[in-house]
N, C-alpha and C positions, 0 to 999 in steps of 0.2 A: 601757635595756635589752631587747631582740625576745626572740621564745621561743627560741632555738637557745642565748642566755648562761642565760636561764632553767634551761631546761631542764640545761647542760652543771651550774650550780653546783647543782641537787637533785642530780645523779649525784655529785658529791664533796661533799656532804651526808650524801648517805644512806651514802658509803662505796666508792664507787668507787674505784679506785686510780688513773686516769688517766683520760683522754678525749677522741676524736677526731669527727668530724666527718665522714659518710657518704662526703660531697664529698672527702672530701679528696686530697688525694698519696699510694698506695698504698703506698709506698716508709715513708712516715709507721709504716704499721700495726706492719711487722716493727717498726722503733728502741721504737714504744709496746712492745708483746711481750717485746720484752727487756729492758727499761729495769725496767716492769711484775716482769717471772722475777727479777731483780734486789735485787726487794723495795724497789723506789725507785718513786716516783707521775712519771706524763707527763702532759706538755699541750700542746696544739699551741703556737705562738707568739699564736696570734691568742684563743687563752682566757685562757694566763696576762695577755694584755696585759687583756683586760677582766677577768681579777681584781684585778690592778693595781689599776685604774681605779676599782673598784669597792669596792678597801677605804680608796684615796684619799679617795675622797668620798662616805665614808659617806652613806645615806640610809635615814630614815626605812622599817621592814622594811612587806610590800606585806600584807593581809590575804593574800590568796591563797598565799603563800608556806607557808599552813599547813595547804595541804592537800593529803592523799594525791595519787598518780599518776591512780589511779585517779578522785578527785573533779576535780582537774584535766582531765585525762581531757573528761571529762561536762559539766565548763563550757563547755571551747575548742567544744563540739558542738551545746551550746543555743546558745550565742550565734552559730554561723555557722548559725543555723537549723534547724536540727535536731530532729525529734519525736524525745521519749523512745524511744518502738516503733524508730525506726530507727538511735535511739541504742544502743539492747538488742540490734539487729543486727549492729549495724557491734564492737561491743565483745565480743561472742558471750557476752551475761547477762540474764538476763530483764528483764522490765520492772517490772518490782516494785522490783529487784537497783538499776535506773537511779532508781525513783522515789527509792529511800532516801540516793541519790546526791545527788541536786538538791536534797532537803531538809534536808541536813547542808551542802553550799553555803552556800542561805539560812540559815543557820543560823549561818554560819562568818562570810560575808562579810556580813552584816545586810542585808540584802536581801529584800523579796519579794517578785517574781515573777521570771517568765525575759527580761522587759526589762530589767529591771534588773540580771540577770546579762548581759546585749550591752550593755552601756552598760558595765557592770564591764570587762569586758573587754576593748572600744572602750579607753577609758581609759586603761586599766594594758596596752596595746598587744600585748594577746595573739593579738590576732585582729589 
């Protein structure tokens, strides 16, 4: 599964009623809004297929699936080589808040440093 797939699953688990990729066909947006307005769920065929494949071959849940959105964003930016101060600026947070997210990441993923975070992200195809 690549990052887009994981993002779709995270959105749906968080309670989203549908999921569209912004690069998709604009006509799908109208269909999606109408479907959700009727109280139903809407997924693109690609996301539906990915979910079926995921259900057909369940795998052990990765540690990063427990991360909050901000923690995941922080992980991806650290793995991309950004400094904490740059991450804070990108996410419009204080550097201290980003440091807290980093500490939570290390604890939740059972890692020791930024290098291990980067290796984890690469091995789990997050970057």
